C-alpha positions as CSV (number, residue, x, y, z in Angstrom):
1,X,-33.7,-16.4,-20.9
2,X,-30.1,-15.2,-20.2
3,X,-27.8,-13.1,-22.3
4,X,-24.1,-12.4,-21.7
5,X,-23.4,-8.7,-22.2
6,X,-19.9,-8.4,-20.8
7,X,-17.4,-10.0,-18.5
8,X,-19.4,-11.8,-15.8
9,X,-22.4,-9.7,-16.7
10,X,-25.8,-11.3,-17.6
11,X,-29.2,-9.9,-18.6
12,X,-32.2,-12.0,-17.6
13,X,-35.3,-11.5,-19.7
14,X,-38.1,-12.7,-17.3
15,X,-41.7,-13.2,-18.2
16,X,-44.5,-14.3,-15.9
17,X,-47.7,-15.9,-17.5
18,X,-50.9,-13.8,-17.4
19,X,-52.7,-16.4,-15.3
20,X,-50.0,-16.1,-12.6
21,X,-50.2,-12.3,-12.7
22,X,-54.0,-12.4,-12.5
23,X,-54.0,-14.8,-9.5
24,X,-51.6,-12.6,-7.6
25,X,-53.5,-9.5,-8.7
26,X,-56.7,-11.0,-7.3
27,X,-55.0,-11.8,-3.9
28,X,-53.8,-8.2,-3.7
29,X,-57.3,-6.8,-4.5
30,X,-58.7,-9.1,-1.7
31,X,-56.2,-7.8,0.8
32,X,-57.0,-4.2,-0.1
33,X,-60.7,-4.9,0.2
34,X,-60.4,-6.2,3.7
35,X,-59.0,-2.9,5.0
36,X,-60.1,-0.3,2.5
37,X,-61.7,2.9,3.8
38,X,-63.9,4.4,1.1
39,X,-66.5,7.1,1.7
40,X,-70.0,5.7,1.9
41,X,-68.9,2.3,3.1
42,X,-67.8,0.8,6.4
43,X,-64.1,-0.1,6.6
44,X,-63.6,-3.4,4.7
45,X,-67.1,-3.5,3.4
46,X,-66.8,-1.8,0.0
47,X,-67.5,-3.9,-3.0
48,X,-64.5,-5.4,-4.7
49,X,-65.0,-3.6,-8.1
50,X,-65.1,-0.2,-6.3
51,X,-62.0,-1.0,-4.3
52,X,-60.3,-2.1,-7.5
53,X,-61.1,1.2,-9.3
54,X,-60.3,3.4,-6.2
55,X,-56.9,1.8,-5.6
56,X,-56.0,0.8,-9.2
57,X,-52.5,2.3,-9.2
58,X,-51.6,1.0,-5.7
59,X,-52.9,-2.5,-6.4
60,X,-50.7,-2.7,-9.5
61,X,-47.7,-1.5,-7.6
62,X,-48.2,-4.0,-4.8
63,X,-48.7,-6.8,-7.3
64,X,-45.4,-5.8,-9.0
65,X,-43.6,-5.7,-5.6
66,X,-44.7,-9.2,-4.8
67,X,-44.1,-10.8,-8.2
68,X,-40.8,-9.3,-9.3
69,X,-38.6,-10.5,-6.5
70,X,-40.2,-13.9,-6.5
71,X,-39.8,-14.3,-10.3
72,X,-36.2,-13.1,-10.0
73,X,-35.3,-15.8,-7.5
74,X,-37.0,-18.4,-9.6
75,X,-35.1,-17.3,-12.7
76,X,-31.8,-17.5,-10.8
77,X,-32.5,-21.1,-9.8
78,X,-33.7,-22.0,-13.3
79,X,-30.6,-20.5,-15.0
80,X,-28.3,-21.7,-12.2
81,X,-26.7,-18.3,-11.8
82,X,-24.7,-17.0,-8.7
83,X,-25.1,-13.2,-8.8
84,X,-22.7,-11.0,-6.8
85,X,-24.6,-7.8,-7.5
86,X,-27.8,-6.5,-9.1
87,X,-26.8,-3.9,-11.6
88,X,-30.2,-2.8,-12.9
89,X,-33.9,-3.7,-13.0
90,X,-35.6,-2.2,-16.0
91,X,-38.4,-2.4,-18.6
92,X,-41.0,-3.6,-16.1
93,X,-44.4,-4.0,-17.9
94,X,-47.4,-5.0,-15.8
95,X,-51.0,-4.8,-16.8
96,X,-54.0,-6.9,-15.7
97,X,-54.7,-9.9,-18.0
98,X,-51.2,-9.6,-19.6
99,X,-47.9,-11.3,-18.8
100,X,-45.5,-9.5,-16.5
101,X,-42.2,-8.9,-18.3
102,X,-39.0,-7.2,-17.0
103,X,-35.2,-7.3,-17.3
104,X,-32.6,-7.8,-14.6
105,X,-28.9,-7.1,-15.2
106,X,-26.6,-8.9,-12.7
107,X,-22.9,-9.5,-12.2
108,X,-22.1,-13.1,-11.5
109,X,-19.1,-14.9,-10.0
110,X,-16.5,-16.1,-12.5
111,X,-16.4,-19.7,-13.6
112,X,-12.9,-21.3,-13.3
113,X,-11.1,-24.4,-12.5
114,X,-8.9,-24.4,-9.4
115,X,-5.2,-25.2,-10.1
116,X,-3.5,-27.9,-8.0
117,X,-3.0,-26.0,-4.8
118,X,-1.3,-28.5,-2.5
119,X,2.4,-28.7,-2.7
120,X,3.0,-25.2,-4.1
121,X,6.8,-25.0,-4.5
122,X,8.4,-22.4,-2.2
123,X,11.9,-21.4,-1.1
124,X,12.2,-20.1,2.4
125,X,15.0,-17.9,3.6
126,X,17.0,-18.5,6.7
127,X,16.0,-16.1,9.5
128,X,18.6,-15.0,12.0
129,X,19.3,-12.0,14.3
130,X,22.8,-10.7,14.6
131,X,24.4,-9.0,17.6
132,X,24.6,-5.8,15.4
133,X,20.8,-6.0,14.9
134,X,20.3,-6.2,18.7
135,X,22.6,-3.3,19.4
136,X,20.9,-1.1,16.7
137,X,17.5,-1.9,18.2
138,X,18.8,-1.1,21.7
139,X,20.1,2.2,20.4
140,X,16.7,3.0,18.8
141,X,15.1,2.2,22.2
142,X,17.4,4.5,24.0
143,X,16.7,7.2,21.4
144,X,13.0,6.8,22.1
145,X,13.7,7.6,25.7
146,X,16.3,10.3,25.0
147,X,16.2,13.8,26.3
148,X,17.5,17.0,24.7
149,X,19.7,19.5,26.5
150,X,20.6,23.0,25.3
151,X,24.2,23.4,24.0
152,X,26.4,26.3,23.3
153,X,29.8,26.8,21.8
154,X,29.3,24.6,18.8
155,X,27.2,24.8,15.6
156,X,24.0,22.8,14.9
157,X,24.6,19.4,13.4
158,X,22.5,16.5,12.1
159,X,20.4,14.9,14.9
160,X,20.1,18.2,16.9
161,X,16.8,19.7,17.9
162,X,16.7,23.4,16.8
163,X,14.4,26.3,17.4
164,X,14.1,28.7,14.4
165,X,12.2,31.8,13.2
166,X,11.8,32.0,9.4
167,X,10.0,34.0,6.8
168,X,10.0,33.3,3.1
169,X,9.8,35.2,-0.2
170,X,9.5,34.1,-3.8
171,X,10.6,36.3,-6.6
172,X,10.7,39.2,-4.2
173,X,7.1,38.7,-3.0
174,X,6.0,37.4,0.5
175,X,5.5,33.7,0.3
176,X,2.2,34.0,2.1
177,X,0.6,35.1,-1.2
178,X,1.4,31.7,-2.7
179,X,1.1,29.4,0.3
180,X,-2.6,30.0,0.8
181,X,-4.0,28.1,3.8
182,X,-0.6,26.5,4.4
183,X,0.7,29.4,6.4
184,X,3.5,27.3,7.9
185,X,5.1,27.2,4.5
186,X,5.6,30.9,4.4
187,X,6.6,31.8,8.0
188,X,7.1,30.4,11.4
189,X,8.1,31.5,14.9
190,X,9.7,29.5,17.6
191,X,9.5,26.5,15.3
192,X,11.2,23.3,16.6
193,X,12.6,20.8,14.2
194,X,15.1,17.9,14.3
195,X,17.8,18.2,11.7
196,X,17.8,15.1,9.6
197,X,14.1,14.2,10.0
198,X,11.4,14.5,7.3
199,X,11.2,18.2,6.3
200,X,8.3,20.5,5.9
201,X,10.4,22.6,3.5
202,X,12.7,20.6,1.2
203,X,16.3,21.3,2.0
204,X,15.6,23.8,4.7
205,X,17.2,21.8,7.5
206,X,20.4,21.2,5.5
207,X,20.7,25.0,5.2
208,X,20.7,25.3,9.0
209,X,23.5,22.8,9.7
210,X,26.6,24.5,10.9
211,X,24.8,27.6,12.2
212,X,25.2,28.8,15.8
213,X,22.5,29.9,18.1
214,X,21.6,33.5,17.4
215,X,22.9,33.3,13.8
216,X,20.8,34.5,10.9
217,X,21.0,32.8,7.5
218,X,19.5,33.0,4.0
219,X,18.2,29.5,3.1
220,X,17.3,28.7,-0.5
221,X,14.5,26.1,-1.0
222,X,13.7,24.5,-4.3
223,X,10.2,23.1,-4.3
224,X,9.9,20.0,-6.5
225,X,7.6,19.8,-9.5
226,X,5.3,17.4,-7.6
227,X,5.0,19.5,-4.5
228,X,1.4,19.3,-3.2
229,X,0.9,23.0,-3.1
230,X,0.6,23.7,-6.9
231,X,1.4,27.4,-6.5
232,X,4.8,26.5,-5.1
233,X,5.6,23.4,-7.3
234,X,8.8,23.9,-9.3
235,X,9.5,27.3,-7.8
236,X,12.4,28.7,-5.7
237,X,11.9,30.5,-2.4
238,X,14.4,32.3,-0.1
239,X,13.9,32.2,3.6
240,X,15.4,34.5,6.2
241,X,16.0,32.2,9.1
242,X,17.2,32.9,12.7
243,X,18.5,30.0,14.7
244,X,17.4,30.7,18.3
245,X,18.4,27.5,20.2
246,X,20.2,24.2,19.7
247,X,19.5,21.1,21.8
248,X,21.6,18.0,21.7
249,X,20.2,14.5,22.1
250,X,21.4,12.7,25.2
251,X,20.8,9.0,25.4
252,X,19.9,7.4,28.7
253,X,22.6,5.3,30.4
254,X,22.0,1.6,30.6
255,X,21.5,1.9,34.4
256,X,18.9,0.7,36.9
257,X,16.6,3.7,36.2
258,X,16.5,3.0,32.5
259,X,16.0,-0.7,33.0
260,X,13.1,0.0,35.4
261,X,11.6,2.3,32.7
262,X,11.6,-0.4,30.1
263,X,10.7,-3.2,32.5
264,X,13.9,-5.3,32.3
265,X,15.8,-6.9,35.2
266,X,19.2,-6.5,33.6
267,X,21.0,-5.3,30.5
268,X,21.5,-8.9,29.3
269,X,17.8,-9.7,29.9
270,X,16.9,-6.6,27.9
271,X,19.2,-7.7,25.0
272,X,17.6,-11.1,25.2
273,X,14.1,-9.7,25.0
274,X,15.1,-7.5,22.1
275,X,16.6,-10.5,20.3
276,X,13.5,-12.5,20.8
277,X,11.3,-9.7,19.5
278,X,13.5,-9.2,16.4
279,X,13.4,-13.0,15.8
280,X,9.7,-13.2,16.0
281,X,9.3,-10.1,13.7
282,X,11.8,-11.6,11.2
283,X,9.9,-15.0,11.2
284,X,6.6,-13.2,10.8
285,X,8.0,-11.2,7.9
286,X,9.3,-14.4,6.2
287,X,5.9,-16.1,6.7
288,X,4.2,-13.1,5.1
289,X,6.7,-13.2,2.2
290,X,6.0,-16.9,1.6
291,X,2.2,-16.2,1.6
292,X,2.8,-13.5,-1.0
293,X,4.7,-16.1,-3.0
294,X,1.7,-18.4,-2.8
295,X,-0.6,-15.6,-4.0
296,X,1.7,-14.8,-7.0
297,X,1.8,-18.6,-7.8
298,X,-2.0,-18.8,-7.7
299,X,-2.3,-15.8,-10.0
300,X,0.1,-17.3,-12.5
301,X,-1.8,-20.6,-12.5
302,X,-5.3,-19.2,-12.5
303,X,-7.1,-19.9,-15.8
304,X,-9.7,-17.0,-15.7
305,X,-9.5,-13.4,-16.7
306,X,-13.1,-12.2,-16.6
307,X,-14.2,-10.6,-13.3
308,X,-17.4,-8.9,-12.3
309,X,-17.1,-5.1,-12.8
310,X,-19.1,-4.1,-9.8
311,X,-16.8,-6.2,-7.5
312,X,-13.7,-4.6,-9.1
313,X,-15.1,-1.1,-8.6
314,X,-16.0,-1.8,-5.0
315,X,-12.5,-3.2,-4.3
316,X,-10.9,-0.2,-6.0
317,X,-12.9,2.1,-3.7
318,X,-11.8,0.0,-0.7
319,X,-8.2,0.2,-1.7
320,X,-8.4,4.0,-2.2
321,X,-10.0,4.3,1.3
322,X,-7.1,2.2,2.8
323,X,-4.5,4.4,1.0
324,X,-6.1,7.7,2.1
325,X,-6.5,6.5,5.8
326,X,-2.9,5.2,5.9
327,X,-1.6,8.6,4.6
328,X,-3.7,10.5,7.1
329,X,-2.2,8.3,9.9
330,X,1.3,9.1,8.6
331,X,0.5,12.8,8.9
332,X,0.2,13.5,5.1
333,X,-1.9,16.6,4.5
334,X,-5.2,16.5,2.7
335,X,-3.7,18.9,0.1
336,X,-0.9,16.4,-0.7
337,X,-3.4,13.5,-0.9
338,X,-5.5,15.5,-3.2
339,X,-2.5,16.4,-5.4
340,X,-1.8,12.6,-5.9
341,X,-5.5,11.7,-6.3
342,X,-5.1,10.5,-9.9
343,X,-2.1,8.4,-9.1
344,X,-3.8,6.8,-6.1
345,X,-6.9,6.0,-8.2
346,X,-5.0,4.5,-11.1
347,X,-2.9,2.3,-8.8
348,X,-6.1,1.2,-7.0
349,X,-7.7,0.1,-10.2
350,X,-4.6,-1.8,-11.3
351,X,-4.4,-3.8,-8.1
352,X,-8.1,-4.3,-7.6
353,X,-8.3,-6.9,-10.3
354,X,-5.5,-9.1,-8.8
355,X,-7.0,-8.7,-5.3
356,X,-10.5,-9.8,-6.5
357,X,-9.0,-12.7,-8.4
358,X,-7.1,-13.9,-5.4
359,X,-10.2,-13.6,-3.2
360,X,-12.2,-15.8,-5.5
361,X,-9.3,-18.4,-5.6
362,X,-8.9,-18.5,-1.9
363,X,-12.7,-18.7,-1.3
364,X,-13.0,-21.6,-3.7
365,X,-10.1,-23.4,-1.9
366,X,-11.7,-22.7,1.5
367,X,-15.0,-24.2,0.2
368,X,-13.2,-27.2,-1.1
369,X,-11.3,-27.8,2.1
370,X,-14.2,-26.9,4.4
371,X,-12.3,-24.1,6.1
372,X,-14.5,-22.0,8.4
373,X,-14.0,-19.3,11.0
374,X,-15.5,-19.9,14.4
375,X,-17.3,-17.2,16.4
376,X,-14.5,-17.5,19.0
377,X,-11.9,-16.6,16.4
378,X,-13.8,-13.5,15.4
379,X,-14.1,-12.5,19.1
380,X,-10.3,-13.0,19.5
381,X,-9.6,-10.8,16.4
382,X,-11.9,-8.1,17.7
383,X,-10.2,-8.2,21.1
384,X,-6.7,-8.0,19.4
385,X,-7.8,-4.9,17.3
386,X,-9.3,-3.3,20.4
387,X,-6.1,-3.8,22.4
388,X,-4.1,-2.3,19.6
389,X,-6.0,0.9,19.7
390,X,-6.9,0.9,23.5
391,X,-10.6,0.4,22.8
392,X,-13.3,-1.6,24.6
393,X,-13.8,-4.9,22.7
394,X,-17.6,-4.9,23.3
395,X,-18.0,-1.4,22.0
396,X,-15.7,-2.1,19.0
397,X,-17.8,-5.2,18.1
398,X,-21.0,-3.2,18.4
399,X,-19.6,-0.6,16.0
400,X,-18.4,-3.2,13.6
401,X,-21.9,-4.8,13.6
402,X,-23.5,-1.4,13.1
403,X,-21.4,-0.7,10.1
404,X,-21.9,-4.2,8.7
405,X,-18.1,-4.8,8.9
406,X,-18.2,-7.9,11.1
407,X,-18.9,-10.1,8.0
408,X,-16.0,-8.5,6.2
409,X,-13.8,-9.3,9.2
410,X,-14.9,-12.9,9.2
411,X,-14.2,-13.2,5.5
412,X,-10.7,-11.7,5.9
413,X,-10.0,-14.2,8.7
414,X,-11.2,-17.1,6.4
415,X,-8.9,-15.9,3.6
416,X,-6.0,-15.7,6.1
417,X,-6.8,-19.2,7.4
418,X,-6.7,-20.5,3.8
419,X,-3.3,-19.0,3.2
420,X,-2.1,-20.7,6.4
421,X,-3.5,-24.0,5.1
422,X,-1.7,-23.5,1.7
423,X,1.6,-22.7,3.5
424,X,1.3,-25.7,5.7
425,X,0.6,-27.9,2.6
426,X,3.3,-26.3,0.4
427,X,6.5,-28.0,-0.7
428,X,9.0,-25.7,1.1
429,X,12.7,-25.9,0.3
430,X,14.6,-24.5,3.2
431,X,17.6,-22.3,2.4
432,X,19.9,-24.3,4.6
433,X,18.8,-27.5,2.9
434,X,19.2,-26.2,-0.6
435,X,22.8,-27.4,-1.0
436,X,21.8,-30.9,0.0
437,X,18.9,-30.9,-2.4
438,X,16.3,-31.9,0.2
439,X,12.8,-30.6,0.5
440,X,10.3,-30.4,3.3
């Protein structure tokens, strides 16, 4: 029998007749008797009753190990359940000459009807790249290859690279007593920073603008209430800072040396390559936006609310891991991540439900359309990821297999292929065609 005890949660009450138990029990006893080593008897020659008494506990355990999984599978088929996780196996009662009874708690996939998914209405935006976009990208490329030269005779300004010594106090006490392990918050020597970039100390760089090399300044820093170092959050510190050097950014000329560095034959060819790259990036961004519109449309049309709790919890853990790894890649400290732990957790729980719901929808659509991912496509994706991080594809694949992540990669590729299918089948109104009222 099956009882619903929560959203997508079922409890199976399973009972196996005594005759089935006794038959399996007899087979287990016979197996033990063939190999049993009991003092006074040759191996495998002890009488069955003696073997049964000598290994009574082990025989019951083996009988249970054989019967419970088999009965569980039969119960699933009988009740036509599709479990996604076993939550608990409990109340196992096994004795010779009596029925075997036990309970299994499982989470099952939600039941729902797919909404009409072909011809989803979408509005695409025109994608274009202006000359200004190209020039801004060209300037960013030159800045990436810029050099910094020491300057004198003028004060430091935004964009300069400066070298500074600093030491902070808070309410007359050395800041080191509050900064703990974050020694860089209390003092630094020969510290280089670019004025205008993200700051270690809020407002510190602004206090250095206009200073000349060799100048000493008092810089006030007001730490925000959500500053990751709790001992400093909401407090004010005063830093004695000495500006030791100022370096100015010098962009490379658009000459033959620079063109050779970036692999371009001419300035116009470089601008053309930048334009093409920007166009491709803009088109990819628009395609991603349209896919997100598809997801939002499916969520609005979906007619199911209940989701398996174990799957939501697993997805929330996955999202948290993604957020933490992304923050670490961006250089966010462990202390700051820890300070925002509750916010990260609550956001993950909120988004896990929608992500799980979308996954079920896309999987059902993929099943309905017979969409599958070939081994070659998995190999191509592994090679793409390996190239991105300068890894050997074979070693990366081996690591993914070892961690059991290859199946997840195949599943993600299938979901992405399903979104591509839905976009291809959508009723897309082009922005340029909107005035004429036509649709594609």
